[in-house]
N, C-alpha and C positions, 0 to 999 in steps of 0.2 A: 863784467868789469865795473868797478865802483864808479868810475867816471865813464861817460857815455860818448865816446868819440869815434863815430863811424866816418872816418875821413872821406872826403870826396876828391878823387883823383881825376875825374873826367874820363870814364871808361872809353867813351867813343873817341876822344882825342888820343888816348893811349893806343887804342886799336889802330887808328889811322897812322900814328907814328911808327908802330911796330905791328905789321899786319898779322903776324903769327900769334898775337896775344889775345886772350879773352879773360873774362872775369874769373874763370876757373882755371886758367892756364897754369899748369905746373903745380896746382895745389893738392893733387891727389895724394902725394907722399905725406903732406902735412895732415890731411884728413885721416889717412890710414893710421898715422902715429897717434893722433888725438883720440880716435875711436878706440884704438887698442887699449889705451889707458882707461877710458870710461868702461870698456867692455869688461875689464878685469873686476871692476867694482860691481857691475851688474851680475856677473857670474857668481860672485860671492853670495849673492842673495839666495841662490839655489841651496848652498850649504846651510845658510842661516835658517831658511824656512824648514829644513829637515832636522834642525837641532845640531847639525854637525859643527856649526860655528861656535857652540858654547865652549867656554874655557874658564876654569877656575883660576883666576889671576893669583890668588893668595895660596894656592895649593902647590907646594914645591914638588910634589910627586908627579905633576902633570908634565907633559912633554914640552920642554923649553922651546924647541924649534917651532912647535905649533903656536905657542904663546907669542913668539916673535912675529910669526906670519900674520896672526890676527892683529897685533898692535900696528904693524906696518900697513895692513889693509885699512885700518881706521885712519891712519895718516893719509893714505892715498885718497880716501873719500873726502877728507878735510880739504885736500889741495884742489878739489874740483869746485871749490867755492869761488865767487867773484872777488876781484880786488882792483884797486885803482890802476887803470892802464894795463891790467893783467900783470902787475909787477910781482904778484905772489910774494907779498911782503911778510912772510912768516917763517918761523923756525920751530921745529918740534923736538921735544926732549922726552924720550921714552924711559919710564921707570918700571919697577915690578908691577905696581898697581895704579899707575897714573900716567897721563901724557900731559906735558906742559906745552903751551903755545906762547911764544914770545915774538915781538916784532923784529924783523930784519931791517934795521935802520939804514942799511946800505941801499935799500930799495924804496926809500921815501920819495915822495913827489912834492918838494917844498913849494913849487909854483902854484900848483892846483890845490894842495893840501897843507898849508903852512903850519897848522896846529896839530897835524897828524890825526885829525878826526876820521878821515876815510881809512887810514891805516888801521886804527883800532876797530872800526866797523868791519873791516875785512877779516880781522881776527875773530870777531863775533860770528861772521858768516861761516868761517872754517870750523868754529866750535860747534855750531848747530849741525853741520854735516857729520861731524865726529859723533855727536850725541845720538843722532838718528842711526848711524852705522853701528855704533856700539850695541844698541838694543837689539838690532837685527842679528848680532853675533853673540847674544847671550850675556851682555854686560850692561849694567846700569851705570850711566855716566852722570857725575855731579860736578859741574864746572864752578870754579870759584875764582873771581878776579882779584888780583893783588896789585894795587897801584904802584908798589915799590917806590916810595918817594925818594929814597936814597940810591936807587938802582940806576944803572946806565940805560936800561931798555925802556923805562917809563911805565912798565907794568907787564904782568904775565897772567895767563889763564891756566890754572892747574885743574885738570879734569880727573877726579878720582873715579876709579872703575871697580865695580863689585859684580860678582856673578849673579845672574838672574835668568829667568826663562827667556829664550830667544823670542822676539816678537817684531817682525818686520812690518812697519806701518806702510801705507801707500806712499809716504814721503821718502822712504829709503830708496826704492828703485828710481825715483825721480832725480836723485843725486847725479846719476850717470847721464840723464837726459836733459837736465836744466842747462839753459844757455841764456845769455843776454841777446835777445833776438832783435838786432838793429835793422829791421826792415819794416815794410808796410803791413798793417793789419787790415782786417776786413770791415771795420766800422760797425760791426754788429754788437748790440748790447749783450751783457751777461745776464743770466737769470738772477733773481733775488737770492736763491739758494746758493749759487756760486759766489756771489758777493759776500754772503754771510760766512761762507767757509774761508774765503780769503781774509776777511776782517778778523775772524777768530785766529787764524794762523799768524797774522801779523801783529797780534797784540801780546805784550809781555809785561814783565815787572818794571813799571815806570815808563813804558813805551806804548804808545797807541798808534793806530794807523787810520788815516782819514781817506775814504774812498770818494773821489770826486767824479761824478758821472754825468752831470748836467752840462749842456753846451756852454752856458755862461761861465761856469767855474773852470771848465777846460780852457776856454779862451783867455781867462785871467791868468792861468798857469802859463799858457803860451807867451803872454806878454812878459812875464818874469823871465822865462827861458830866453827869449830874444834879447832882452836888456842885458842879462848876465853873459850870454854867449857873445854878444857884440863886444862887451868890455874885455872878456878873456881873449878873444881873437886879436884885440889891439895891444895885447901884452906880449912883447917879444920873448920874455922868459917863459911864459905859458906855452907859446907855440914851439919854442926850442925843446922844452921838456916833453911835450906831446910827441914831437917828431922823433926824439931819441928813443921812445918806446914803440914806435911803429916798426913792424917787421915787414918791409916791402917785398922781400923775396922769399921763396921757399927755403933756400939755404939758411937765411937769417932765422926764420921761424923754427926750423929743425935744430939749429945749433944752439939757440938760446932757450927754447922751450917756454918762452914767456912773451909778453908784449902783445900788441894789437896787430894780428896778421891781416894784411890788406884784403885778402880774399874773403875773410870773414864778414866784411862789409859789402861784398859784391864787387870789389875792385880788382883789376888785374894784378897778378904777382909780377913785380918788376924789379930790376936791379936797384939798389938803394940810390945810386947816383941819379937814375932817371925818375924813380918814384918821388924823391925829395924835390926835384925840379917841378914835376907835375903838381905836387902838392902846393908849391908856391904859386902856381898859375891858377889852380881851380879851388883851393881851399880858401874861400872868401866869406866874410860875414853874410853877404847877400845869399850865396848859394847854400850855406849852412842854415841860415834862418828860414829860407824857403823850404828846405828839406824838413826841418823840425816842425814847421807849421803844417805841412802835409801829414807827417807821421803822427803828430799829436791829435790832429783832427780825425784821423782814421783809427784812433784807439778807442777801446770801449770805455776807458776811464783812466784816471791818474790816482796813484796811491802816494800819500805823503806820510812819512814816518816821523813822529814827534816824541822827543824825550822830555820828561818832566824836569830833569836837571841836566845841565851842560857839563858833564864830566866823563872821564874815560870809562867808568863802569857802565854808564848809560849808553855810551857809544857802542860798547861791546854788545850790550843787550839789544840795541837797535839793529846791529848786524844780525844777531840771531833771529830777531823778528822778521827782518827783511828776507833772510834766507828761507825761513819757514814759509813765508808768503810765496816766494818764488818756487819752492818745491811743491806747495799745494797747487799753485797755478799750473805747474808742469804736469802734475798728476791729473789735472782737469783738462789738459790739452790747450791751456792758455799761455800765450807768449808774454814776455815782459822785457823791459829794457830801462836802464837808468836815464834820467833827465836831470842831473844834479846841478846844472848851472845855477839855479836860484839859491842853492844852499852853499855854493862854493865861493861866491863873490860876497864879501862881508856886507857891503852897503845894500845890495839887493836882498840878502838874507834877512836883514832887519825889517825891510819893507814887506817881504814875503811873510814874515812872522806876524806882523801887524794885520795883514790881509787875512791870515788864517785865524786871527783872534786869539793868539797864544798869550799866556800869562807870563809875568816876569820870571825869568829863570828857565823857561821852556825853550827848546831849540828844535827847529825843523831839521831833521837829520838827512833824509833821503827823499828823492822824488822818483817815482817809477811809473811808466806808462804800461798798460796791459791791454790785451785783446787777442783775438785769434788771427793766425796768419801762418805762412810757410816757415819752415826752419831755415837757418842760415848755416854756413860752414862753421865747424867747431874751432875754438881757440886752443892753443897748445898749453901744456902743463909740463913742469920740470919733473924728473923722476923722484921717487920718494927719497932715495939716498941723498939727493941734492939739498933736501930741506931738513934732514935729520942732523941734530947736534949731539 
């Protein structure tokens, strides 16, 4: 998820209140559903590697049903990208030789993302997944962002598709495995070769990534996280928006297919009425800041993505770079999770930019911690038909 909110519900207190509950209680159905969606993408790799996924988009003699299946599979891969609060704020428009991605403005998060920065970053993440999946299925993808100054959506990404030789990179199977792993890491450093691969993956057109691995630098990032997190948690609009996207129960997660499923953060699955009350008791600046301090300090490092210009085209490119970084990390067995507080609070973001030594016009887009650690439960996704226009 573009924002990094692993709510703390107080699992021990919940278990005491309802003895039958545990952090994994009732979440099996959600995990089965989430894994089924990811598994379909992973299985497609078998076809792609044998050349069976190749399809000539511009050849009318080809089987139209196969063309439709491939195009929908590309959309499915795109939907496995992260988004703010897992809102899945995208819509897909399939044409004969292209797929367009536009923002779903009904899924905006105005409290945490008032300028829609994260929204367009999310579209960039989805674009990168689609590009990687297209090549694996024998299609060369060429994304083009159109700001649409007079349009209602604020911009769209049109991805042209042309037939090419299928080539599944190590990043393609990682699409199905990638997750924002909001847990503890093992504190062990990465090798210089691994850091070089991550830096290369996270660099793009007008976007760079800075890998901070020294303890003084990590402690400085922690200070910005704490300052911004404290301010956000004191904002009733922010807390209300976050709460509205939390899926406290299994039924909520399955019915919506979106949002932040409580069990994905190691918390019990609870009825909304109880989960929201527990959140009010245990979701405090002190508890959250202590958790972030522990998790930042047991990370191998922090990645900060920086755009040379503060506009939507660069926000989309930052999303693509961040997703490539995450896919490369996943392919290497490295976990990652967002720590975007310092770039979400305007006053803190300006201070953070000065600390980073950014030039005028540059913007710190995203903050990601990385390291090795265990997987967490999967988040949900909506079906392909729900995001097609």
